N, C-alpha and C positions, 0 to 999 in steps of 0.2 A: 504493500500500500504506500509506504513512504517512498519507494523507488518511483512510483507513479507521481507522487507529489513533487519529487525532485525534477522529473522531466517536465511536469506542467509549469513549474515556476521559473525554470531556467530562462525561457524566452521572455517571461514577464519582466524579470529584473533587468533585462537589457535596456529597457526604457529608462531606468534610473540612471544608468551610466550615460545614456544618451542625453537625458535632461541635464545631468551635471556638466557634460562636455559642451552642451549647447546653452549653458546659462547666460553667457554674455549675449548670445543672439536673441534669446527670449527677452532679456531685460532691456535690450536696445529698442524694443518696440514701445511707442508712446503709451499704448493702452496697457502694456505690461508694467511700465514704470508706475502707473497710477493704480496698480493692482490693489494695494492695501486699502486705500480709501474706497475704491469701488466695491471690494468684497465686504468691507465693514458695513457699507450702506445696504448691501443686499442681504447680509446675514442679520441685519437689524430686524428684518421681517420675521426671522426665526426666533431671535433671541429676546425681542422686546415683549414683555408680558403686559405692559401698561399702555400699549399703543391703542388708540381709539379712533375709528373703529378698527378692529383687528383684521388685517387683510387675509383673504383666503389663501392658504398655501396649497398650490397645485403640484402635480407631478412635473409639469413643464417648468415651474419656478424652481423646484428642487434640482432639476437637471441643469438649469442655468447656474445655480450655486455650485454644483459639482464641477461644471466646466470651468468656472472662474477659479476655483480653488485648487484644481488638480495639478496643473503644470507647476505652479509656484511651490506646492507641497512637495513635489518630486525634487525640486532643486534644493529646498530648505532642509529636507530630511538628510540629504547627503552631507550637510554641514552641521547636523545635530540640532537644528532649530525646528521645533515641533508645533509651533502655534498655528501655522497654516495647515498642517496635517490635521490638527484638532478641528479647524474650521471645516475641512473636508468631512471629517467624522460627524460633526454637528449636522451638516447638510444631509449626509447619508441617513443619520438617525431621524431627521425630519421626514425623509421619504418613508422610512419604516413606520413611523408613527401615523402618517396619514394613509397608510395602506398601499403605498406605491409598490407594485410588484417589480421584481428584477426585469422581466421582459418589458414592462411599461416604461421603466426608467431607461433601459437601453434604447428603446424606440425614441423617447423624448430627447435623449442625448444625441442620437443620430440626426435629429431634426433641429438641434440647437444652432442658431445662427452665430452665436458668439464663438470666436476663435482666439482664446487667450494666448495661444502659442504663436499667433500670427499666421497660422497655416492649419490645414486639417491635420488631426493627429494621425500618426502612423498606426498600423495594425498592432504592433507591440505595445504602444502607448494605450490604445483602447483596451487591450487585454489586461494590462496592469490596472487601469482604472476600474474595470469590471471586477477584478480580483479584490481590490480594496473595498469596493461596495459589498461584495459577497462576504468578506471577513467581518465587516461591521454588522451585517444582517445576521450572520451566524452567531456573533457575540451577543447581540441583543436577544436573539432567540434563546440562547443558552441561559441567560439570566431572567427570562420571562418578562422582558420589557413589553409594555402594552402597545397595541396597535389598534387603530380604529377600523381596520379591515374585518369583514365578517370571518374570514379565515386567516390564520397566521401567515403573514407575508414571508416569514423566514423559510417556509417550505418552497418558495419559488426560486431559491438559490439553485443553480444548475446542479444536477445530480453528481457530475464528476467532481465539481468543486467541493460539494458536501462530503463525498466519500474521502477525498484527499485531505481536507482541511478541518473537518469537524472535530476529530480527536485532538488535533493541535490546538484549536480554539478552546476546547473544554479543559485542556491541560493548563493553559494560561489562566482561564477563569478560576479554576480550582486553586491555583497558587495565589492569585490576587486575593481570593476570599480567605486564604490562610495567612495573610499578612505580608506576602512577598512584595517588595518594591521592584520598580523597573530595573534598578541597579543590582538587586540581589537575584533577579531572574537569570538563570543560566541556561543557554540554549541546549547545551549537551545534556544537562540534567533533565530538561523538558523532553528531550528526544530519547532518553534512556529506557523508557518503558515502565518507569515507576508509577506510583500513585498519581493519577491525573496526567501522566505522560503519554507519549506516543511510541508504541513498540515497533520493532523491526526497522528502526532507522539505521541508515548506513553510518559507519564510524566517520568521525571528522576527517580522517585521512582519505576516505573514499569520496568525499564531497569536494566539488570544485569551490574556489573562493566565491564564485557567483552564487552557487546554490546556498552556501552558508549565509551570504549576505541577504538573500531574499527571505530566508527563514528568520533571520534576526529582525529584518524590517517588518515582516508579518507579525512577529511576536510583539514588537513595539506598537504596531497599529492596534492590535487586539487589546493590549494593556491600556493604551491611551483611550480607547473606546470606553473601557470601564472607568477610567479616571474622569472622563467627561460626565458620565452618569453620576459619579460621586460629587463632582463640583456643582451639579444642579440641585443637590440636596440643600435645604436651608441649614444655617448654622445651628448648633445644638441649642443656643440661647433662644432661637426663634421657633423652635419646635414646641408643640404642646406638651405639657408635663404628663407623665404617665397617669392614667386614670386608675382608681382603685379597682381591684378585682371584685366582681360581683358573681357569686356562685349561682348554680342552678336554682337554689332555694331562695335567692334574693339576699343572702347573707354576705357580708363582706369578709375581709380577712386577707391574709397573704396567700399567694398562689402556692 
């Protein structure tokens, strides 16, 4: 299974190297230079809870947010900067929450007129973007995140991606819930087949540097998705105090 994962992601990570090598070409575009302000204005639709009236978030709008954030996230991840990747995660999560299926998002992205890279994305770039969206969806599904769709939209993740990445996603989720930080997460431990890990993984010596890099990148994206969820929780001081336990007979007391 993990050998299949290796083959599936090898092509996908090529785009990260491409985005890194092409960073100067992307940022030389006027609309890429004003990326931050543009993206913040668009993500305000998702992030602002006090906006009146609240605009309707559609699959097409989510696709636009994903298009705007993807190229810059690719470049920034290579330098260790994750804020734009978190914006991509927030946009993907918004799609999940409104019930946008993976096929519907893919169609909307293919029809999006915005070209943040200044050109149509190459096939490898489209594949990587699809993988990132799938990883966010699998992570949200793993933690039972709500969606407005009648059926869980997580099930619309393509079957091959689910088979190859779902155990990996659940391994990261398990470790995050047990108190691991991004710094303490170790890829080799995650792939070793232990509790919450992924078995049958090739040894580090059998993987190419590209394969190791894409797994590390995927691990980071999954962990950051969980971090985004944590950051949306109100601070402890703002949460309601625990209510006293009321037993079946109406009597109070300790649980």
